[in-house]
N, C-alpha and C positions, 0 to 999 in steps of 0.2 A: 560869798559868792556876789552877793548881795553889794557887800559896800565895794568890793571890788572893780564890780560895773560900775558904781557912781565914781568912784577914782577913775577907771578908763574914761568916763565922759568929760568930767573935769580938764582933763589931758587933752582930751580933743577939741574940748571948746575953748581952746587957747587962740586968739585972733591968726597965729601964725598958720597952724594949724588949717580951722578955716579956710584958708587963703587956699593952702595947698586941696583943701577940698573940693572947692569952688574951680580952681584951675585943674585937675582932672577931672571934675565933671563933665567941662567946658572940651576939653579936648576929646571926653569919651563921646560928647553930642556930634563931633564934626565927624570922628571916627565910624560911629554909628549912621549918620546919615549917608555917608556916602556908601554906596553899594561893593557889596563885596569885601572889606578889609575886614571887619569883626577885632574879635579882643586881643590876639597876636599881635597882631602889624600896630596897636596902639601899644600895647606892652614893649613890644620892642622898641618903640620910637621915643618913651619914656623912660625906660628902664638906665638907659648909662647917666640919668641925673640925679638919681637917688642914691646913686655912690657918696659917702659919705654922709650921708643926712643920719637923724636920728631916727631911730625905726619909727615912731609916731609919725612925725614928718614925710617918711617916705610910704608909711603905708594908707595916709590919708592923699597923697596922691595917687597910688597906684590904684588902691580901692575906689575911692572917687569916680575914677576911668572908668572900672572894670563897672561899678554898680550902673551904670548909664547907657552903656552901651547898645545893650538888647531892648533899652526903652528907645532909645534914638533910633533904635533901625528900622524901628516900628514905620517910620516915615514911608521908605522905598518900598517898604513891602505893602503896605494901603496902598497909594498914589502911583507907584507903579507897574504892581506887580512885579518885581525885582528884590530879591531875599539882600536885606540889611549886610545879613550875616548867615552863619549856616545855622543857628538854632530860631530864624527869624522865617521858616521856610512855612510853616501853618498858618499861621498871620495872611497869608496870603490867598488862603485855599475861601475864608470869605471877604476878607479885608478889601482887595482887588474888585471883587465884583460892588462890594458897597461903592467902591470909590465911583467904580461904573455907574451906580445910582445918580450919583451927584451927593453922594453923603458920607464922604470923606471925611469931613470936619467930625460927624458924629462916631465914625472906627476909631480913629484918634483920640479922640474923646476917651471914649471907654476903654482904647488897649491904653493909655497912658494911668487911668485911673487905677485899671489893675493892674498896673506894670509897679506902679507903689504900694500897694495893698500887699500884689505879694510878695514884693521886696522886704515890706514890714512884716511882716508873716514869717518870710522866712528867716529873721533877723532873731526874731522872738524864738523861733522855734531852734534856731539854733544853740541861742543860748542856755535855752530852761536845759537840750540833752547834750552839751556839749563836752561834761561831765560820765556822759555815759553811752554816747556815740562809739567808743570803740569796743564794745562786747560787740553790738550789729554789726559794724562792719568788718571786726574778724570773724564772724560767726559765716560769711559769703567765701565760701572757696569755690572753685573753679565751674564744679559743676551746678553751683546756683547760680554762680553769673552766667555759665552756657544757656541755664532756662530765663535768664532773665531776657537773654536779648533774644530770645526764641519770644517771648510774652512782647519784645516789640515788635516778632515780625508778625507776630498774630494781628497786628494795627493794621496788614495787607487788605484785610477781609474786609475791616471796617473802614477803611479808606476807599471802596471799591463797589460804591453803593451799586452801580450801574450795571457791574458784569464784575463777579466773583473771579473767573477767568483771565479775565481785561489783567485785573489786579494781581491774581499769584502771579502772572506770566512774565507784569513789570516789575514784581521781587524777586522774581527772579534772573531776569536780564540786571536788576541792580546786584545780586551775587554775583552774577558773572563777572559786573565790570568790578566790585572790588576786590576779585583774586585777582585783578590784573598787578603785577610785580612782584616784590617778595614776597614769600609765604610766611606770616608772622611765626610758626612753629619751625621749622626747619627750613635748611639755608639752599634754598633755590628759589628761580624767578620761573613767574608765567606768563605767557603771555603778551612778552615784549618786545616780540618781534625783533631782537638785536637792538632796539634802541635806548639808551642813556635816559634818553628824558622818563620813560616806563618803570626804569629800575624800581621807582616808589612809588608806582601808583598813578592812579589820577585824583589829583588835587581834589578835594571836595569841595572849595569855593568856585571850582573853573566849571565843576559837575552842575551846581546847583546854579548859576549863573546861567551857563550855557541852556540849560532842563525847562526853566521859570521866566527868566527875562528875554533871552533871543526871541522866542515866540511870540509874547504879546507884544515885541515890538514892529516883527514882520504882521499884526494884526494888526495894527494899530496904523501903520501905513496903507493896509489892503483898506483899512475902512473909511482911510481919509478926515477921520475925526478929530476931537480928542477925547481925555482919556474918560469925562465923564460922561459923552455921547449927546451932552446938552448946553446952553448955553450961562445956565446960571447952577449953582449949587442949594440942593436941598440937607436938613440937618443940620447939625449943630454941636459947638463942643461941651454943652449943657446938656444936651439932650442925651451924649454919650457916655457921660459922668452920670447920667438919672437911668440908665442901663447897666451899669454895673452896679447901684447899689442895686436897682433891682434883682439882679443876678451875685449877690453877694455870695451865697453859698455856693454857687460855681466857682468863684473867686478863690475860696478856703481850701475847696476842694481838689481844683488844680493847684492852688501853692503847695501845701499838704504833698500831693502826686511831686512835684518837681524838686522839692526836697527830699525827697527820698530817693526818686529815680536819680539824682546830682549824686549823692554818698556816694554812687558804684562807680567806681573806675572806669577811667575807658567810654563809659556807656553815655551819660546825662548829658554832655554836650548840644550835640545837633539832631540827639531824638526826642527828647524830653518832651518841646513840643507837641510833634505827631502825638505823644500818647497821650498827652491831654485831652489833644483833639477829640482824639480817638476813642476814649473815653467818654469824654463831653458829648459824641453825638449818640454811642448806645445808651447813654444814660439819661438823655433830655423826651422832654414829650414833644409832640408836631415836629419831629428833626428834618422832614420833608426838606427845607430849606436850606439845610449847612450844604456849602457848595456854591449856593444862587446867593447869599449877601443876609448870612445870618450874625446877630452879634455876637452870639453866643463864641460861634467857629472865631472870634476874634479874642473875646474876653480869656477864654483856656488856655492859649498858648502864651497868651501874654504873661498871664498869672505866673502862669508852671516858669516861664522862660527867666523872669529873674526873681523869684525861690530858690529855682536851681544854683545861681552861683551860691548860695549859702550852703547847701546842703552840699554842694564841691571841696568847702574847705574844708569840712572832716577829713576825710582821706588824703587832699593837702598837707593839711597841718599835722595831723597827729600824726601822721602816718611816712610824709615826705614820697605819698603816692601822688602824680598829678592826672589829674581825672580830664583833660584836656590841652592845649596848647597855649590858653593863658594862662589858666594854672603851674603849667611846668614854668613859665616864665617868670611867674610870679615866686616860686621857690628860688630860681634865681636872684632875684629882688631880696628873696630874705640873707639869701649869702653874703652878695655885696652890704646887706645892713650889718651885718655879723650877727645870724639867728640862722640857725639849726630847725627846722622841722621834724618834729615828734611829739613823742610821749611829754615831755618838757611844755607842751603850748598850753597845756592846763595845768602846770604846776609853778616853775622857775619864770614862766615868758607868760603867763597869763592876764599879766594888762597890755600886752599886743596882741595877745589874742581878740582879749575883748576891745580894743580898741576898735581893729579890723570888722567886729560886728558893727559898732555904736557908727563905725565911717559907712559901712554899709546902708544904715539905718536912715543915715542924716542925706548920703548923697543921691538914695533915690528919692525920697521927697524934694531936693532941688535941683534934679534930673526932669521929675515928671511936671514939676512946676514952671521948670524954663521949654517945656514939651508944650504943654498945654498952652502956654504963653504965646509959642507961635504956631499953633495946628490950623489955627484961623485965619492965617496967610497963606501956610507953605502949603495947603488944602486946593488953594485955589492954582498950583501945579495944572491941577486935571482939569482944566481950562484951556490949558496952550495948548494948539494945534501940532497933533502929532508928526507934520512933517516940519515943524520948528523945534520938536521936542526929542525922535528921536535922533539923529544924529548928534545932539551933542551929548544924551545916557549912552549911545553906543561907542563912542569917545571915550567918555569913563569906567562902562565894560569892555572893553578889551584891555583900557591901563586897568583894574581890578584884578583882569583875569590873566596878567601875565606878571603882576607882581606877585602872585601865588608863589613860583620858584625861578622865576626870572629869565627864565626860558623859553624860544620862539614856540615850542608843545604848547606851551600855554594859551595860544590863541590860536591856533589849528582843534586843538581840542575842544577850545569853547564854541569855535562855527559847527565842528563835526556832531558837537550834541546838543545844540543850539536846535540845529536842522533833527535831528534826531527828535527834542523834542516839538518842535513844532510840528513835525509827523505825526507824530503820538496825538497833539492836541486837534487836529485837521479829523484822522482817525477815530476818534473819541476815547482814546486810552487815557486812563489816570497816569499820571506821572509822580505824585504822591509815595507809591509803594514803591518806586525806581527807588528812591532817594534812601526807604527807610532800609530798604534791601542793599544797596551800597554801603550807608555805615554802618549797619551791623555785619556783614561782611568778617572782616576782620578779625573782631572779638568773640563769632560766634566760633569759627575757627581755630583761634587760638584756644579757647577756655576747651575747646570738644578735645581737640590734643591733647591739652594738660589731665583732661576727665580721664581719659580711657587709659593715658600713659600711667596714671598713678593709683586709677581705680581699677581698672577693667569696665564692668559693665554693672558692678556694684555700685557706686555714686548714683544710679538710678531709683536705690533703696531710698537715697537719704530724707529726711523727711521735710526739710523745705524744700527739695527736689518736688516733690511728691503734689505741695503744696501750687507749686508754681504752674507744675503739670495740669493740675485739674483746674486753675485761675481761668490756665490757654483752652482748657477743653471749651470749658463754662461759656469764654466769647466766643470761641468759635461758631457753637452750638446755638446762643445766642443769636448771632450773626445773621445764620443758615435759617433760622424761625422765622427772625425779623422779615427776610426777601421773602419766604412761604406765604407772609399773611401782607404784606403790603409792597409792591413794587414802586421802588422808586426811579423818578424819570430823574435823568440825567440835565446840567444846566445847561443851556443854550451857550453853542458858541465851545465844546469841549470838554464836557461832563468835570469832572472834577480835578483838578491841576494837580 
């Protein structure tokens, strides 16, 4: 295995293939910086060009882009309070408050350092476990997958420190919005009101943009000031790097969580950052500043986000089961290059698999260095007056929401959800639980239906199910005990976002 890894490194270090990595990284940066686009859009743009390319060069281009998107999407999340992609929502919780305090460069420095470490850690872990991951993934049947979604839903309590009841109600609202459209287990449509647009449900990018972005734009106009709220910036990239070094064990732990959650098909992408953030809140000392501008709230989700990409490759490559829209398009790229995903990826096609791992590692380093280089300059966006910045951002957000399905309903949904988000922010209701409920509603319904149809109620006695249930109970009890002993004060201006 070690010799094969060195051979793959030799292949990927050829000048032409390094050039493709740099090209993919550059495209990924552009896609990541533009709010609401995400990996699926970038992959769709690049995919036609890999036709006819050799697998090593094609993977260098595709994976170079994938690796850096979740690094570059930190820019809009921190600077504007707008999710750069569906996997960068938790970074807003503390990244945007830091930008309001004039510490955008510090937040970006910590985020990019955490991202590169998370990406490298994930690549190393993937390399070490690629031959042993198959039994782990096969051990997860529908009951275990259902319990993992419940574990994710338990995070709503962690993210609702101001009021558990408000958090639960917001999570329930997210579950209700998630059932709009076709049922995942039976052939019926719910709450579509005879609108063809709603047959496929509410698009996640539109929901995330409306829930988080539009309320911040409205508030910025109301305050009639810049994002930082001051005339100069404090904090620096170097300070952020030092913060990442200080909390290095948080990065390692969050990266490990990212890899594990990424391995679960259909669960990792949009929710792994929330899980990492929630665990960071509950396991950190002096956690009363989370949601108000705690640098640990930036470090944890950013490390998990990049590590997740490595974990998601396990079901994608070994079983041909995509864990997200990005990996689904990646499978299409493999087919275009004459490679079939499956067990052969660790036997006949092992050099290609190892090339992918090396590309992820190299692209993470290149992407982080590029982002760190521009962080100081780009952070000055937070000094631009709101009345100048908001019209420009509104155009970008409307276009980004429209590209989800290319239907006028995207724009209307964006505005409606945006008003809902603004109302929730105004009356101090947490918005994060709504996103978690929405993301997990479909897999929870699907896996529960499969579990009941296959096993009846006997699945509740499965060992892994019991272990996950105990973890969920411990999280909920620990959260309740924490509230009894210390009352957290919600941050000014709308509590937890």
